[in-house]
C-alpha positions in Angstrom: -41.7 13.4 -72.9 -42.0 16.9 -74.3 -44.9 16.2 -75.9 -46.8 15.7 -72.2 -44.7 18.8 -71.1 -45.9 21.1 -74.1 -49.5 19.7 -73.6 -49.0 20.3 -69.7 -47.9 24.5 -69.7 -51.3 25.7 -71.5 -52.6 28.3 -68.9 -55.6 26.0 -67.5 -53.2 23.1 -67.0 -50.8 25.0 -65.3 -53.5 26.4 -63.0 -54.0 22.8 -62.1 -50.7 21.6 -61.5 -50.2 24.8 -59.3 -53.0 23.3 -57.6 -52.0 19.9 -57.5 -48.4 20.4 -56.4 -50.1 22.3 -53.4 -51.8 19.7 -52.4 -49.2 17.1 -53.2 -46.9 19.4 -50.9 -49.4 19.9 -48.4 -50.4 15.9 -47.9 -50.7 14.8 -44.0 -52.2 11.5 -44.9 -52.0 8.5 -47.0 -55.2 9.1 -48.6 -54.4 12.9 -49.4 -51.2 12.0 -50.4 -52.4 9.4 -53.0 -55.2 11.7 -54.5 -52.7 14.5 -54.8 -50.4 12.6 -56.5 -53.2 11.2 -58.9 -54.3 14.6 -59.8 -50.8 15.8 -60.7 -50.2 13.0 -62.5 -53.4 13.8 -64.4 -52.2 17.5 -64.6 -49.3 16.6 -66.5 -51.0 14.6 -69.1 -53.6 16.1 -71.7 -56.7 15.3 -72.3 -57.1 12.6 -69.6 -60.7 12.0 -68.4 -60.7 10.3 -65.2 -58.2 8.4 -63.4 -57.6 5.2 -61.1 -55.4 4.5 -58.2 -55.1 0.9 -56.6 -52.9 -0.4 -54.0 -53.0 -3.7 -52.2 -54.3 -3.5 -48.3 -51.0 -3.8 -46.0 -52.5 -7.3 -44.6 -51.3 -8.3 -48.1 -54.5 -8.9 -49.3 -56.9 -7.6 -52.6 -56.2 -4.4 -54.4 -59.1 -1.5 -53.4 -58.7 1.8 -54.6 -56.6 4.2 -52.9 -57.6 7.5 -55.0 -60.0 8.5 -57.9 -60.0 11.4 -60.3 -61.9 13.7 -61.0 -64.8 12.9 -58.8 -64.8 10.0 -55.7 -68.2 9.0 -56.6 -68.0 8.4 -60.3 -68.1 4.9 -61.3 -64.4 3.8 -62.8 -65.3 -0.2 -62.7 -64.8 -0.2 -66.7 -60.7 0.8 -65.8 -60.7 -2.6 -64.0 -59.5 -4.4 -67.3 -56.9 -2.9 -68.2 -55.5 -2.4 -64.5 -56.0 -6.2 -63.8 -53.8 -6.9 -66.9 -50.7 -4.5 -65.9 -51.1 -6.5 -62.7 -51.0 -9.8 -63.9 -48.1 -8.9 -66.8 -46.1 -6.9 -64.3 -45.9 -3.7 -66.8 -47.0 -0.6 -68.7 -50.3 -1.4 -70.8 -52.4 0.2 -73.1 -55.6 -1.1 -74.4 -57.5 1.0 -77.5 -61.5 1.4 -77.2 -63.6 2.1 -79.8 -66.4 2.9 -77.7 -65.6 3.5 -74.2 -68.0 4.4 -71.5 -66.1 8.4 -72.0 -66.8 8.1 -75.8 -65.3 6.7 -78.7 -61.7 7.2 -79.6 -60.0 6.7 -75.9 -57.5 4.5 -74.3 -56.4 2.9 -70.9 -53.2 3.5 -69.8 -51.9 1.4 -67.0 -48.8 1.0 -65.5 -48.0 -1.5 -62.5 -46.3 0.0 -59.5 -43.8 -2.4 -57.8 -41.2 -2.3 -54.7 -38.3 -4.7 -54.6 -40.4 -7.0 -57.3 -43.7 -7.1 -55.4 -46.5 -6.0 -57.5 -48.1 -3.1 -54.8 -50.9 -1.6 -56.7 -51.3 0.1 -60.3 -52.4 3.2 -61.8 -55.1 3.6 -65.3 -55.8 6.6 -67.4 -58.7 7.1 -69.3 -57.1 9.6 -72.2 -57.9 10.4 -75.4 -56.0 7.9 -78.6 -52.5 9.7 -79.5 -49.8 8.3 -81.8 -47.5 5.2 -80.3 -44.7 8.0 -79.0 -47.1 10.2 -77.5 -48.1 7.1 -75.4 -45.2 6.0 -74.8 -44.5 9.6 -72.9 -47.6 9.2 -70.9 -46.0 5.7 -69.3 -42.5 7.3 -69.0 -44.3 9.7 -67.1 -46.3 7.4 -65.2 -42.7 5.9 -64.5 -41.1 9.3 -63.1 -44.5 9.5 -60.8 -44.4 6.2 -59.5 -40.9 6.7 -57.7 -43.3 9.1 -55.3 -45.5 6.3 -54.6 -42.9 3.9 -53.6 -41.3 6.8 -51.3 -44.7 6.5 -49.6 -45.0 2.5 -49.7 -41.3 2.4 -48.3 -42.2 4.8 -45.1 -44.9 3.3 -44.2 -43.5 -0.1 -44.2 -40.7 1.5 -42.5 -43.2 2.6 -39.9 -44.6 -0.8 -39.4 -41.5 -2.0 -39.1 -40.7 -0.4 -36.7 -43.7 -0.9 -34.2 -43.1 -4.7 -34.9 -39.7 -4.4 -33.5 -40.8 -2.5 -30.5 -43.5 -5.0 -30.0 -40.9 -7.7 -30.0 -38.5 -5.8 -28.1 -41.4 -5.4 -25.5 -42.2 -9.3 -25.4 -38.9 -9.7 -25.0 -38.5 -7.5 -22.1 -41.7 -8.9 -20.4 -40.7 -12.4 -20.7 -37.1 -11.6 -19.7 -38.9 -10.3 -16.5 -40.7 -13.4 -16.0 -37.9 -15.6 -16.4 -35.7 -14.2 -14.1 -38.3 -15.6 -11.2 -39.1 -19.3 -10.6 -41.9 -19.0 -8.9 -45.2 -17.6 -9.9 -46.1 -14.5 -7.8 -42.9 -12.7 -7.6 -42.5 -13.4 -11.5 -46.3 -12.0 -12.0 -45.2 -8.7 -10.0 -42.1 -8.1 -12.1 -44.2 -8.5 -15.2 -47.1 -5.5 -14.3 -44.5 -3.5 -13.2 -42.1 -4.1 -16.2 -45.6 -3.2 -18.2 -46.7 -1.0 -16.2 -43.1 1.2 -17.2 -43.4 0.5 -20.8 -47.0 1.4 -21.3 -46.5 4.5 -19.0 -49.5 3.4 -16.7 -50.5 4.2 -13.5 -51.0 0.7 -12.4 -51.6 -2.7 -14.0 -53.4 -6.0 -12.6 -52.6 -9.5 -13.7 -55.7 -12.0 -12.7 -55.5 -15.6 -13.0 -58.8 -17.9 -14.0 -59.7 -20.5 -11.1 -62.5 -22.8 -11.3 -64.2 -20.4 -14.0 -63.6 -17.2 -12.2 -60.6 -14.3 -12.4 -58.2 -14.2 -9.6 -56.3 -11.1 -8.8 -53.0 -12.2 -7.8 -50.5 -8.9 -8.6 -50.4 -5.0 -9.2 -47.6 -3.5 -10.0 -46.1 -1.3 -7.5 -47.8 -3.1 -4.8 -46.4 -5.9 -2.8 -49.5 -6.9 -1.1 -53.7 -6.0 -1.6 -57.0 -6.6 0.1 -58.1 -9.0 -2.0 -61.5 -8.1 -0.2 -61.8 -4.1 -1.3 -64.3 -2.9 -3.8 -61.4 -2.2 -5.6 -60.0 -5.5 -6.3 -63.7 -6.8 -7.6 -64.2 -3.7 -9.9 -60.6 -4.5 -11.3 -62.3 -8.6 -11.5 -65.5 -7.6 -13.1 -62.9 -5.8 -15.8 -61.1 -8.5 -16.3 -64.3 -11.0 -16.7 -66.1 -8.5 -18.8 -62.5 -8.8 -21.5 -63.0 -12.6 -21.3 -66.4 -12.6 -22.2 -66.2 -11.2 -25.2 -62.2 -13.0 -25.9 -61.3 -9.8 -27.0 -59.1 -6.5 -25.8 -61.5 -3.8 -24.5 -60.3 -0.4 -23.9 -62.0 2.8 -22.1 -62.4 5.6 -23.8 -62.9 3.2 -27.1 -60.6 3.4 -29.8 -62.3 4.3 -33.2 -64.3 2.0 -35.1 -64.0 -0.3 -32.0 -67.3 -2.3 -30.7 -67.9 -4.0 -27.7 -69.1 -3.8 -24.1 -67.1 -1.2 -22.2 -69.5 -1.2 -18.6 -67.4 -3.3 -16.3 -64.6 -1.3 -17.6 -66.0 2.2 -17.2 -67.1 1.7 -14.1 -63.2 0.8 -13.0 -62.6 3.9 -14.7 -65.0 5.9 -12.5 -64.0 4.0 -9.6 -60.4 4.8 -9.6 -60.6 7.9 -11.2 -58.8 6.5 -14.0 -58.6 8.6 -17.7 -58.0 5.8 -19.6 -58.9 1.3 -18.9 -57.5 -1.4 -20.9 -58.0 -4.9 -20.3 -56.4 -7.9 -22.3 -56.6 -11.5 -22.3 -54.1 -13.7 -21.3 -53.6 -17.0 -23.4 -51.8 -20.0 -23.3 -52.5 -23.2 -26.7 -55.3 -21.8 -27.9 -57.4 -21.4 -24.2 -58.2 -18.3 -21.9 -55.2 -18.3 -18.6 -56.3 -15.4 -17.8 -56.0 -11.4 -18.3 -54.2 -8.0 -17.9 -55.9 -4.7 -16.9 -54.2 -1.4 -17.4 -55.1 2.0 -15.7 -53.9 5.2 -16.9 -55.0 8.3 -14.4 -53.9 11.2 -16.9 -52.7 11.1 -20.4 -54.2 9.9 -23.7 -56.3 6.8 -24.1 -55.2 3.9 -25.1 -54.4 4.0 -29.4 -54.8 1.3 -31.6 -51.1 0.7 -31.6 -51.2 0.5 -27.6 -54.0 -2.3 -27.7 -52.3 -4.2 -30.2 -48.8 -4.2 -28.3 -50.7 -5.4 -25.2 -52.5 -7.7 -27.3 -49.4 -9.2 -28.2 -47.8 -9.5 -24.4 -50.8 -11.3 -23.0 -50.4 -13.8 -26.2 -46.2 -14.2 -25.3 -46.6 -14.2 -21.2 -49.6 -16.6 -21.8 -47.3 -19.8 -22.0 -44.4 -18.4 -19.9 -46.7 -17.9 -16.9 -48.9 -21.1 -17.6 -45.6 -22.9 -17.1 -44.8 -21.4 -13.8 -48.3 -21.7 -12.7 -48.3 -25.8 -13.8 -44.9 -26.5 -12.1 -46.0 -25.2 -8.5 -49.7 -27.3 -8.5 -50.0 -30.8 -6.9 -50.0 -33.9 -8.4 -53.8 -34.3 -7.6 -54.5 -31.2 -9.6 -52.5 -32.1 -12.8 -54.2 -35.3 -12.7 -57.7 -34.1 -12.8 -56.8 -31.6 -15.4 -55.3 -34.3 -17.4 -58.8 -36.7 -16.6 -60.8 -33.7 -17.6 -59.0 -33.4 -21.2 -59.1 -36.9 -21.6 -63.3 -36.9 -21.2 -63.5 -33.8 -23.4 -61.3 -36.1 -26.4 -63.4 -38.6 -25.9 -66.7 -37.0 -26.2 -64.9 -34.6 -29.4 -66.9 -36.6 -32.0 -63.9 -35.4 -34.3 -61.8 -37.9 -32.8 -62.9 -41.2 -33.5 -59.5 -43.0 -33.6 -59.0 -41.8 -29.8 -62.7 -43.8 -29.0 -61.4 -46.9 -30.3 -58.2 -46.7 -29.0 -59.9 -45.9 -25.6 -62.8 -49.1 -26.0 -59.6 -51.5 -26.5 -58.0 -50.5 -23.8 -61.5 -51.4 -21.8 -61.6 -54.4 -23.6 -57.8 -55.0 -22.7 -58.1 -54.5 -18.8 -61.8 -56.5 -19.0 -59.5 -59.4 -20.5 -57.1 -59.3 -18.4 -59.0 -58.9 -15.3 -61.0 -62.1 -16.5 -58.4 -64.4 -17.8 -55.8 -67.1 -16.4 -52.8 -67.8 -18.0 -50.0 -70.4 -16.9 -48.1 -68.7 -14.0 -44.1 -69.5 -14.2 -41.5 -68.1 -12.3 -37.9 -67.0 -14.5 -34.6 -67.6 -13.7 -31.0 -67.3 -14.6 -29.9 -71.0 -15.4 -26.4 -72.4 -15.3 -26.3 -76.5 -16.3 -23.4 -79.1 -14.2 -22.7 -82.2 -14.4 -24.1 -84.1 -11.8 -20.8 -85.6 -11.1 -17.6 -83.7 -11.1 -14.2 -84.7 -10.1 -10.7 -82.3 -9.9 -7.7 -83.5 -11.0 -5.2 -82.5 -8.5 -0.9 -82.8 -8.2 -0.6 -85.7 -6.0 3.1 -84.3 -4.7 4.9 -81.1 -5.4 6.9 -81.3 -8.5 7.0 -79.5 -12.1 4.7 -80.2 -15.4 6.4 -82.3 -17.7 3.3 -83.3 -20.2 0.0 -81.4 -20.8 -2.2 -83.9 -22.9 -5.2 -82.3 -23.0 -7.2 -79.1 -22.0 -10.6 -77.9 -21.3 -13.4 -79.1 -23.5 -11.6 -82.2 -24.6 -13.6 -85.4 -24.4 -11.2 -88.1 -22.5 -12.1 -92.0 -21.6 -11.9 -93.6 -18.2 -7.7 -94.0 -17.4 -6.7 -91.9 -20.5 -3.6 -89.3 -19.3 -4.3 -85.9 -18.6 -0.7 -84.3 -18.0 2.4 -86.1 -17.2 4.8 -84.8 -13.5 8.7 -84.8 -13.9 9.8 -87.8 -12.2 13.9 -87.3 -12.7 14.0 -86.3 -8.6 11.6 -89.1 -7.8 13.7 -91.7 -9.7 17.4 -90.4 -7.8 15.5 -90.5 -4.8 14.2 -94.2 -5.4 18.2 -95.2 -6.1 19.0 -93.3 -3.0 16.6 -95.2 -0.1 17.3 -98.8 -2.3 21.1 -97.6 -1.2 19.8 -96.8 1.9 18.3 -100.3 2.2 21.0 -102.2 0.8 23.5 -100.7 3.6 21.4 -101.3 6.0 20.1 -105.1 4.9 24.4 -106.0 5.5 24.5 -104.1 8.3 21.6 -106.2 10.0 22.9 -109.5 8.6 26.6 -108.7 10.4 24.8 -108.1 13.6 22.9 -110.9 13.2 26.4 -113.0 13.0 27.6 -111.3 15.6 24.6 -112.1 18.2 24.7 -108.6 18.7 20.6 -108.1 19.8 21.3 -104.2 20.6 22.4 -103.6 17.2 20.3 -105.7 15.2 17.1 -103.8 16.6 18.6 -100.6 15.7 19.1 -102.0 12.2 15.9 -103.9 12.1 14.2 -100.2 12.4 16.5 -98.5 9.7 16.3 -101.2 7.3 11.7 -101.2 7.9 12.5 -97.2 7.6 14.3 -97.4 4.4 12.0 -99.9 2.6 8.9 -97.9 3.9 10.5 -94.6 2.4 11.3 -96.6 -0.9 7.5 -97.7 -1.0 6.5 -94.0 -0.5 8.6 -93.3 -4.0 7.9 -95.9 -6.0 3.9 -95.1 -5.1 4.9 -91.3 -5.6 6.4 -92.4 -9.1 3.1 -94.3 -10.3 1.3 -91.2 -9.5 3.2 -89.1 -12.0 0.7 -90.1 -14.7 -2.9 -88.2 -13.6 -5.4 -90.4 -14.8 -9.4 -89.6 -16.3 -11.8 -91.4 -13.4 -14.5 -91.6 -15.7 -15.5 -90.7 -19.3 -16.6 -87.5 -19.8 -15.2 -83.8 -20.7 -12.3 -81.0 -19.1 -14.7 -78.7 -17.6 -11.6 -76.6 -16.6 -7.8 -76.7 -16.9 -5.3 -76.0 -19.4 -1.4 -76.8 -18.2 0.1 -76.2 -22.0 1.2 -73.1 -20.8 3.0 -74.0 -17.8 5.4 -76.5 -19.1 7.9 -76.7 -17.1 6.4 -74.5 -14.4 6.2 -75.7 -10.5 2.8 -77.3 -9.2 1.9 -77.5 -5.5 0.6 -80.4 -3.5 -2.8 -80.4 -4.0 -3.4 -77.8 -6.8 -6.6 -78.7 -8.8 -5.3 -79.4 -12.2 -8.1 -80.2 -14.2 -12.2 -80.5 -13.4 -13.5 -83.4 -15.2 -18.0 -84.1 -15.4 -19.5 -86.8 -17.3 -21.3 -85.7 -20.4 -24.5 -88.3 -19.7 -25.8 -86.8 -16.3 -26.7 -83.2 -15.7 -28.1 -81.0 -13.3 -30.0 -77.7 -13.1 -28.6 -75.3 -11.4 -31.3 -72.0 -11.3 -31.1 -68.6 -9.3 -34.4 -67.8 -7.8 -35.2 -64.5 -6.8 -36.0 -63.8 -3.0 -39.4 -62.8 -4.1 -40.2 -66.0 -6.5 -38.9 -68.3 -3.9 -41.9 -68.9 -2.0 -44.0 -69.3 -5.4 -41.0 -72.5 -5.6 -42.3 -76.3 -4.4 -40.5 -79.8 -5.0 -41.7 -81.7 -7.6 -42.8 -79.2 -9.8 -41.9 -79.2 -13.8 -40.2 -75.9 -15.8 -38.5 -76.0 -19.1 -34.9 -74.1 -19.8 -33.3 -72.6 -22.9 -30.0 -72.7 -23.6 -28.1 -69.5 -25.2 -26.5 -72.2 -27.3 -29.2 -74.2 -28.0 -32.0 -71.2 -28.7 -34.0 -73.3 -30.9 -35.8 -76.2 -28.1 -36.8 -75.8 -24.7 -35.5 -78.7 -22.4 -37.6 -79.7 -19.7 -36.8 -80.2 -16.1 -38.0 -81.5 -12.2 -37.5 -79.3 -9.5 -35.2 -81.8 -7.0 -34.0 -79.6 -4.2 -34.5 -76.1 -2.9 -31.6 -75.1 -1.0 -31.7 -72.3 2.0 -28.3 -70.6 0.2 -28.5 -67.4 -0.7 -26.4 -65.0 -3.3 -26.3 -61.1 -3.8 -26.5 -60.0 -6.9 -27.0 -56.8 -8.9 -28.4 -55.8 -5.3 -30.6 -58.7 -5.1 -30.8 -61.6 -3.0 -30.9 -65.1 -5.1 -31.8 -68.6 -3.8 -30.1 -71.5 -5.6 -32.7 -74.1 -6.4 -31.9 -77.6 -8.0 -33.6 -79.0 -11.0 -32.7 -82.3 -12.6 -33.1 -82.5 -16.9 -35.7 -85.1 -18.2 -33.8 -85.6 -21.5 -30.1 -84.4 -22.2 -29.4 -83.8 -25.9 -26.5 -85.0 -27.0 -25.1 -80.9 -27.8 -25.1 -80.3 -24.1 -22.1 -79.2 -22.4 -21.5 -78.4 -18.5 -21.0 -74.9 -18.0 -23.8 -73.7 -20.9 -26.3 -71.0 -19.4 -29.8 -69.8 -20.3 -33.4 -69.0 -18.6 -35.3 -71.7 -16.8 -38.9 -70.9 -16.4 -40.9 -73.2 -12.9 -44.4 -73.7 -13.8 -46.1 -73.4 -10.7 -49.8 -73.5 -11.9 -52.6 -71.0 -13.5 -53.6 -67.3 -12.1 -55.2 -64.3 -13.6 -52.7 -62.4 -16.1 -53.5 -59.2 -14.3 -52.0 -60.8 -10.8 -49.0 -62.1 -12.5 -48.2 -59.3 -14.5 -48.6 -56.9 -11.7 -47.6 -59.0 -8.6 -44.5 -57.7 -8.1 -45.7 -54.2 -7.9 -48.3 -55.4 -5.3 -45.4 -57.0 -3.0 -43.3 -53.9 -3.2 -46.3 -51.7 -2.4 -47.2 -54.2 0.7 -43.5 -53.7 1.7 -43.0 -50.1 1.7 -46.7 -49.7 3.2 -45.2 -51.8 5.7 -42.2 -50.3 6.5 -43.5 -46.8 6.7 -46.4 -47.4 8.8 -46.1 -47.4 12.6 
């Protein structure tokens, strides 16, 4: 950089450099800082004809001129090509021009300005052509000076970040104040009090739109206020003015602000306020209400305060709307939903919704006019038409178990055998008793002892009766099947040697050629069922086929299941497939007749409604 420095120490250049350093040190704004910095850079490089500084806009948009040298009115558009190339390539570039706007033999030196790998701008110098080493010194000088601009940009970024943090903290405090209360009124009062403290406002008012007009609902540091006063009307007019313009409105107006301020000015005059600001409350893209701030003394609301209050209105809108919705009656919500649907249907950008609505109308019309088969549905159980029980004929022990549940049996087939050892011993005892009684009876007859013979004759008859009873028990030690069928229940294979009581049910049998259907009909549908009605049955084990049946009996016996009453209805099968087994379950449907489809699907609801009204009415 020695050549550049030597070129900059001439007397004229020293004066220009001193002046530039003075302006640079005293710069108070971004514009003056950039102008002084560019002048200082030009004073450090010899034979600079013109210079241009481009910086990115704050919103991250296009690059705009931030400073020009030596004259702000001079057209420097011819330097745009070098600036664009430096921005695209993100490095220093040198473009030689044989015939530039300033004359022949000149070069355009451009250098990009970067911050955290982001290109923030570029500086371009129009200077006389010189050897390559001297051009490298110029680029180094621009690199050295770019640090000052980077510091400026970082300070500005830090200030914007601080404003964003302050704005976020204020918004969170306001939301927290609103969420501390469940109802809308205390939440609104907490919000206006918090906002008055944050914005150093003497009074903050909050209004909500209702039926097309704003209504004041809360005022800071005020638990109650008269809605009929002229001050309340003036505040509501100021809110209406901001809502009509759909923007924040401040009086006195901020620099370069536009808008109607008639109501704001009237409120400031009536309340003796030095500054007034009204911002809309928005939620989901629609206006919910407005917030008005008043300062009796102090500065006017600047752009930062306006932006902070505007963001607060956007954050508080959904919170306050949720609290308003929570306290509204069902009728109000339903009316709002209907109005929203009507607006959506009228929207030409939503043809699918129109088609869906048309399809719904056609469906309702079809259900209201079309007839369908009304069938009563009931849980169904399949039973044998004749069911027999094989019980223990006497008290004894299980000797053999020959069948169990599910086995098919034929008439006369043995089901189980009871132990007969005790019975055989008892038979032998009674045989002995009979022989003794018979011998004594013959001796008494031989002696012509009539009294003894009568007694012995009675003992002989008793012994013969006991012997006959024992023989009968021995003949019943085998339990036999009374008919051809299937064992429905009973399994003694795990009870060999176990005692059984007399009369205990050991097996249940049902035939395989005759069945009956047991339907559990809900008490709400029992009135529709009549004798002789037909229906269809689908069993869980035979879902692929439906079996016809006919209702044969409707009993008055009801059972309670799952909080409902069910009546027992018996039906007879038309054709019994060979795969049927007693105990199978399924769903049966009794065909009642034809009814309107709308009535079929809504009858339970209307019955419930009639019963509820009957119970509620005096």
